[in-house]
C-alpha positions in Angstrom: 13.2 -4.9 10.2 15.8 -2.0 8.6 15.6 -3.6 5.3 12.0 -4.0 5.0 11.4 -1.0 6.4 13.5 0.6 3.9 12.4 -1.1 1.1 8.9 -0.5 1.8 9.3 3.0 2.1 11.0 3.4 -1.8 8.1 1.3 -2.6 5.8 4.1 -1.4 7.6 6.9 -2.9 7.8 5.3 -6.4 3.9 4.6 -6.1 2.9 8.1 -4.8 5.2 10.4 -7.1 2.4 9.7 -9.8 -0.2 11.1 -7.7 1.8 13.9 -7.6 1.9 14.4 -11.3 -1.4 14.2 -12.6 -2.6 17.5 -12.5 0.6 17.9 -15.0 0.0 15.7 -17.2 -3.8 16.5 -17.6 -2.3 20.1 -18.6 0.6 18.8 -20.7 -0.9 15.3 -22.4 -4.4 16.6 -22.3 -4.8 13.3 -20.3 -8.5 13.2 -19.0 -9.2 12.3 -15.2 -10.6 8.9 -16.6 -7.3 8.3 -18.3 -5.3 9.2 -15.2 -7.4 7.1 -12.7 -7.1 4.2 -15.6 -2.9 4.3 -14.8 -3.8 4.5 -10.8 -5.5 1.4 -11.5 -3.4 -0.4 -13.9 -0.4 0.0 -11.7 -2.8 -1.4 -8.8 -3.9 -4.5 -11.1 -0.5 -5.4 -12.0 0.7 -5.1 -7.9 -2.2 -7.7 -7.1 -0.5 -10.1 -9.5 2.9 -9.4 -8.5 2.0 -9.4 -4.7 0.6 -12.9 -4.8 3.2 -14.1 -7.5 6.1 -12.7 -5.0 4.4 -14.7 -2.0 4.0 -18.0 -3.9 7.9 -17.2 -5.2 9.2 -16.4 -1.5 7.5 -20.0 0.0 9.4 -21.7 -2.9 12.6 -19.8 -3.0 13.5 -17.8 0.3 12.0 -14.5 0.9 15.3 -12.4 0.8 16.2 -13.7 -2.7 12.7 -12.8 -3.9 12.9 -9.2 -1.9 16.2 -8.3 -3.8 14.6 -9.3 -7.1 11.0 -7.0 -6.2 12.9 -3.9 -5.4 15.1 -3.9 -8.5 12.1 -4.6 -10.2 10.3 -1.7 -9.4 13.1 0.8 -9.4 13.8 0.2 -13.1 10.3 0.4 -14.5 9.6 3.9 -12.2 13.0 4.9 -14.0 11.6 4.3 -17.1 8.2 5.9 -16.3 10.2 9.4 -16.5 11.1 8.6 -20.7 7.5 8.2 -21.7 5.7 10.2 -24.3 2.0 9.3 -24.2 -0.9 8.0 -21.9 -0.1 4.5 -23.3 3.6 4.5 -22.6 3.2 5.6 -19.2 0.4 2.9 -18.5 2.6 0.3 -19.7 5.7 1.4 -17.5 3.5 2.3 -14.4 1.7 -1.5 -14.9 5.0 -3.0 -14.9 6.4 -0.7 -11.8 3.5 -2.4 -10.2 4.3 -5.8 -10.4 7.4 -5.0 -8.2 5.6 -2.7 -5.8 3.0 -5.6 -5.0 5.4 -8.3 -4.3 7.6 -6.0 -2.2 5.0 -5.8 0.8 3.9 -9.4 0.6 7.6 -10.8 0.8 9.1 -8.2 3.6 5.7 -8.3 5.9 6.4 -12.0 5.9 9.9 -11.8 6.6 9.7 -9.7 9.5 6.8 -11.7 10.8 8.4 -14.8 10.9 11.4 -13.1 13.1 9.4 -11.6 15.7 7.6 -13.1 19.3 4.2 -13.0 19.1 3.5 -10.4 22.0 5.7 -7.7 19.9 4.7 -9.1 16.3 1.9 -6.3 15.8 4.0 -3.7 16.8 7.3 -4.9 14.3 5.4 -5.3 11.7 3.5 -2.0 12.1 6.6 -0.3 12.4 7.4 -1.5 9.2 4.2 -0.4 7.3 4.5 3.0 9.0 7.8 3.7 6.8 4.9 4.3 3.8 4.2 7.7 5.3 8.1 8.3 5.3 8.2 7.0 1.6 5.0 9.4 0.9 6.3 12.4 2.8 9.7 12.1 1.1 7.7 12.0 -2.6 6.1 15.4 -1.4 9.2 17.1 -0.3 10.5 15.9 -3.5 7.7 17.1 -5.6 8.2 20.5 -4.1 11.5 21.0 -4.6 11.7 19.5 -8.1 9.2 21.9 -9.2 11.1 24.8 -7.6 14.1 23.9 -9.9 12.5 23.0 -13.0 9.6 23.8 -15.0 7.1 21.4 -15.2 7.7 20.1 -18.7 10.7 18.3 -17.3 10.1 18.2 -13.6 7.6 15.1 -13.8 10.1 13.3 -15.5 13.1 14.0 -13.0 10.6 12.7 -10.2 10.4 9.7 -12.1 14.2 9.2 -13.0 14.6 9.2 -9.1 13.1 6.1 -8.7 16.3 4.5 -9.7 18.2 5.2 -6.6 16.2 2.8 -4.4 17.9 0.0 -6.4 20.9 0.7 -4.4 19.1 -1.1 -0.9 20.0 -4.5 -2.4 23.5 -4.3 -1.6 22.7 -3.7 1.9 19.8 -6.7 1.4 22.9 -9.0 0.0 25.0 -8.9 2.8 22.7 -8.3 5.8 19.8 -10.5 5.2 18.9 -14.3 5.9 15.9 -16.2 5.8 14.2 -16.9 9.0 14.9 -20.2 10.7 11.0 -20.7 10.6 11.3 -21.1 6.7 14.1 -23.3 6.7 13.0 -25.8 9.3 9.4 -26.2 7.4 11.0 -26.2 3.9 13.6 -28.9 5.5 10.8 -30.9 7.1 8.7 -30.6 3.7 11.5 -32.2 1.8 12.2 -35.1 3.8 8.3 -35.9 3.3 8.5 -35.0 -0.4 5.6 -32.8 0.1 6.3 -29.8 -2.7 3.8 -27.8 -1.2 0.9 -26.1 -3.4 -0.1 -22.3 -3.6 -3.8 -23.6 -4.1 -3.6 -25.1 -0.3 -5.2 -21.6 0.1 -8.4 -22.8 -1.3 -8.8 -26.0 0.4 -11.8 -26.6 1.9 -9.7 -25.9 5.3 -8.7 -22.6 4.1 -11.1 -20.9 2.0 -13.2 -18.9 4.6 -10.1 -17.4 5.7 -8.9 -16.7 2.4 -12.2 -15.0 1.0 -13.2 -13.1 4.6 -9.5 -11.7 4.4 -9.4 -10.4 0.6 -12.7 -8.7 1.6 -10.8 -7.0 4.5 -7.9 -6.3 2.1 -10.1 -5.0 -0.1 -12.2 -2.6 1.8 -9.0 -1.3 3.1 -7.0 -0.2 0.1 -10.4 0.4 -1.9 -10.9 3.5 0.5 -7.1 4.4 0.9 -6.9 5.0 -2.8 -9.5 6.4 -3.7 -8.4 8.9 -1.1 -4.8 9.5 -1.9 -4.7 8.9 -5.7 -6.8 11.8 -6.2 -6.5 14.0 -3.1 -3.7 16.2 -4.7 -6.0 16.8 -8.0 -9.0 17.6 -5.2 -7.0 20.0 -3.5 -5.7 21.9 -6.4 -8.6 21.7 -8.8 -11.6 22.4 -6.3 -9.4 24.0 -3.7 -7.7 26.0 -5.9 -4.5 25.5 -4.0 -0.6 26.0 -5.4 2.0 23.2 -5.6 3.5 24.7 -2.2 0.2 24.9 -1.0 -0.9 21.8 -2.2 2.3 20.3 -0.5 1.6 21.9 2.6 -1.9 20.0 3.1 -0.4 16.8 2.1 2.8 17.2 4.9 0.0 17.4 7.6 -2.2 14.6 6.4 1.6 12.3 6.2 2.4 13.3 9.8 -0.7 12.1 10.8 -0.5 9.1 9.1 3.1 8.0 10.1 1.7 9.0 14.0 -1.4 7.0 13.1 0.9 3.9 12.0 3.1 3.5 15.1 -0.1 4.2 17.2 -2.2 1.3 15.4 1.1 -1.0 15.5 0.7 -0.8 19.5 -3.0 -1.1 19.5 -2.9 -3.8 17.7 -0.8 -5.8 20.1 -3.0 -3.9 23.3 -6.8 -4.3 22.0 -6.4 -7.2 19.6 -6.2 -7.0 15.4 -10.0 -7.2 15.1 -11.1 -4.3 17.5 -8.2 -2.2 16.2 -9.3 -2.2 12.2 -12.8 -1.6 13.1 -12.1 1.7 15.3 -9.6 2.9 13.0 -12.5 1.9 9.8 -15.2 3.9 11.7 -13.1 6.8 12.6 -11.4 7.1 9.1 -15.1 6.9 7.1 -16.1 10.0 9.2 -13.1 12.3 8.6 -13.0 11.1 4.6 -17.1 12.5 4.6 -16.4 15.5 6.7 -13.0 16.3 4.8 -14.6 16.0 1.0 -18.5 16.9 1.8 -18.8 19.3 4.3 -18.2 23.1 3.2 -15.2 24.1 5.6 -12.4 26.8 5.6 -9.1 25.9 4.2 -7.8 26.2 7.6 -10.2 23.7 9.3 -9.4 21.2 6.3 -6.0 21.8 7.2 -6.8 21.2 10.9 -8.6 18.0 9.6 -5.7 16.7 7.6 -3.9 15.4 10.4 -6.5 12.8 11.7 -7.6 11.9 8.4 -4.2 10.7 7.8 -3.7 9.2 11.2 -7.0 7.1 10.9 -6.7 6.6 7.4 -3.1 5.1 7.1 -3.1 3.7 11.0 -5.4 1.0 9.9 -3.4 -1.0 7.8 -0.5 -1.5 10.9 -2.2 -4.5 11.8 -2.8 -6.3 8.7 1.0 -7.8 8.0 0.7 -9.7 11.3 -3.3 -10.6 10.9 -2.6 -12.3 7.9 0.9 -13.5 8.6 -1.1 -15.3 11.7 -4.4 -16.7 9.7 -2.0 -18.8 8.0 0.6 -21.6 8.4 4.3 -21.7 7.3 4.1 -23.7 4.5 1.4 -21.6 2.6 2.0 -17.9 4.7 3.4 -16.1 2.0 1.0 -17.4 -0.8 -2.1 -16.7 2.0 -0.5 -13.4 2.7 -0.1 -12.8 -1.0 -3.1 -13.3 -2.2 -5.5 -11.5 0.3 -3.5 -8.9 0.6 -3.4 -8.3 -3.2 -6.8 -9.6 -4.1 -7.5 -6.7 -2.1 -5.2 -4.3 -4.0 -6.5 -5.7 -7.5 -10.1 -4.8 -6.5 -9.4 -1.9 -4.4 -7.7 -0.7 -7.3 -11.1 -0.1 -9.8 -12.1 2.5 -6.9 -9.7 5.1 -8.0 -11.0 4.6 -11.9 -14.6 4.9 -10.4 -13.8 8.2 -8.8 -12.5 9.6 -11.8 -15.6 8.7 -13.9 -18.0 9.8 -11.0 -15.5 13.1 -11.3 -16.7 13.8 -14.6 -20.0 14.3 -13.7 -20.3 15.4 -10.1 -17.6 17.2 -7.7 -14.5 14.9 -7.5 -15.0 15.2 -3.3 -18.4 13.9 -3.4 -16.8 11.0 -5.7 -14.4 10.3 -2.9 -16.2 10.3 0.0 -19.0 7.9 -1.5 -16.2 5.1 -2.4 -14.1 5.9 0.6 -17.4 5.2 2.9 -18.9 2.1 1.1 -15.3 0.5 1.6 -14.8 1.3 5.4 -18.3 -0.1 6.0 -16.9 -3.3 4.2 -14.0 -3.4 6.2 -15.8 -3.2 9.5 -18.2 -6.4 8.2 -15.2 -8.1 7.5 -13.5 -7.8 10.7 -16.1 -9.2 12.5 -16.2 -12.2 10.6 -12.8 -13.0 11.0 -11.1 -14.6 14.0 -8.8 -12.9 16.7 -5.2 -13.9 16.3 -3.4 -11.5 19.2 -0.7 -13.4 20.4 -0.9 -16.6 18.2 2.4 -18.2 17.6 3.6 -18.6 13.9 3.2 -22.5 13.2 5.9 -24.6 11.3 3.5 -26.8 9.4 
């Protein structure tokens, strides 16, 4: 749990740091909002590819070995991003970073889910998921600190260079983590039977319906989340006129709400069930996003709304890792979870680009609200169509 927690936290830092740098790059490079959205979308699309590939490799070569590779990969390319000089170069390095970013969640969440008893699985995987708020918070603090010490011309590069530090986590993983027993027993049985397995099994007639519906659920969650988080720093600075310090303060309230939301939802996913928790958080998050971006409110009211917005915006993800692990048998768990979650990430990644496009013809707040509201409606419909898995024991099939 510690390894997965830290892995996902540094994953969040390396991804979210870009969202703080968009206003700087719009000024220094003369990038458009559309180009900034393309960079975010490019990284999310490749993260979808990486997530599915990571799941396939984790089924074949083991959870721990692939987890190490993912951490090394996204750390190196975040570091390289600090040496770029153009939109095209940054698009490439962020796209490469996305491969490792996507794979890390797929592998880490399966690793934890397979080690935890069914009655505690939602809480455990949700706790790991909460580390995203930690990484996001650290990136916000680092943004404030680095911009206080350096001029913006060099500060944005320093933030990317800090992304190499997570590679040190590999040393801990190598020394302390082994693959779960359910993985070893499944692979041993498959070897005895001469069964090589195939990642395409998730599209078999038996599993296709589950895969499609789980992918739509993930699409709604991530489309809404990325619409808001990618553009919120820019929204606060350009439409609310906040300084770097002011933006960081507002975001830290949002991030604190996110952390509490992750932990609360982790408990509720085991107590209420996965589906009810998804529906509750989607409905509340949708209403709050509309209020935050559409209704004319004072800065003080917006600050107050930041905590519940972060609470529901992020908390909805806590049960996702456990839920997807419970939908698929062990032989295809990494492949199924990796594909479903990351299909959602790929399609959801289009949302920031659409927000950037719409933001050139309407207010950025309106664009964010429209995209996020539609995405949460998809979450509710998808959750209603899927089976409840709370308490399900993970099979060795």
